[in-house]
N, C-alpha and C positions, 0 to 999 in steps of 0.2 A: 610862182613862176614855174613854168614847165621846163624840164631839162632839155638840152638840145637833142635833136633826133640823131640816131646813129646811122651812118651810111656804110653799107657793105657793097663791095664790088666783086662780082663773080666773073670767072673766065668765060662763061657761057650761060645761056638760059638754063635754069634748073627747074625741076619739078618742085611743087610746093613742099612736099615731104623732104626732098633733098635740101632745099633752102632752110627749112626749119632745123634739120639735123646739122647743117653746116654752121649755123649761128648759135645753136643752143647747147651743143655738146662741147665740153672742154677738149682742146686739141693740144696735148702736151708736146713740147719740142723734144724730138728724139733723133738719134743717129741710126745708121744701118744695123748696128749691133743690137739695139733695143727693139727692132721691129718684131722679133719673135715673141716678145712679152706683151705686145699690143694687138695681137690678131683680133679682128672684129671691132676694134676701137678706132676712133678718129684721132689723127696725129698731125703734127706739123713737122715737115722735114725741110732742110735747106741743103742745096747741093749745087755742084757745077755740072752743067749740061755736057755730056760726053758727045762731042760732034761725031756724026757718022755711025753711032751705036744706037740702033733702034730708031725707027722713024714711024710716023703715023700714030697708031694706037699705043705703042710702047716707047718710052724714052728712058734712057739710062742716065742717072745722076751719080756723080762722085759725092757720097755723103760727107758730112763734116768730119767723120772719123776715117775717111779714106775708102770706106766700103761702098759697094755697088747698091744703088736703090733703083728699082725698076718701077716707073710710074705708068699706070694704065690710064690712058687719056681717052678711052673709048666713050666715056660719058661726057666728054668736054670737047671744046673746039680744038681740033688738031692743027698741027703746024708748029713753026718755031716759036719758042717762048719770047724771043726778042732781046734776050740778054744772056750772058754766060752763067750767071748765078740766079737761082730761082727758089722761092719758098712755095711749097706745095702743102695744102691742107687736104687730107683725104683719109680713107679708111684702109687699114692694113688687112690684106687678104691672107688666107691660109698659106698661100705660096710665097708670102712675104713681099708681094708687090703692093703698091699703094694705088688705090683708085682715086684719082684726083676729083675733088669737089670744087676747088678754087685754087688760084695761084697768084703770086705777086712777083714781079721782076725785081731782082736785087742788084741790077747793074752788072758791070764787067770787072769790078774791082772789089772783092769781098774777102775777108779773112776767115776762111773755114776753120782754122785752128782755134782762133779766139771764140768763134761761135760754138765749136765743140766743147770748149771749156765751160761755156754757159750751159750747154746740154747736160754735161756731167754734173755740174752743181745743181741744176734744177731737177735732176733725177736721183741725187745723192744727198750730200750733206745739207744742202739748203732747200730740199724738196718742199718743206713746209711753207716756204715763202712763195711758191709757185702754184699752190693749190687754191 
């Protein structure tokens, strides 16, 4: 019996190479402090959209550790995310911005502190469980 097909939802049409990269590379969960360690790699960040700070191509998120994360949406559909909290999967650039490949809305009520505790565990004492 064949396993069920995996379904992936992307925020916009992606090129074939971008699609393959988005689903084949691991995207560890990080906060703003860990961005500098992941330049050139795909990551997952969760944050609260900062209203009125950055529109169009660039959106600012308050990261799970309280730091600023700038998301470059130039390769994606621009406009509002549709919720206060969002998960972004993308590549960290040399300037520590994240170029978005896909995103998921996390609603308007999300505990960033608890999420940051998970980020710290998954990049520290329990890293082996997340690889």
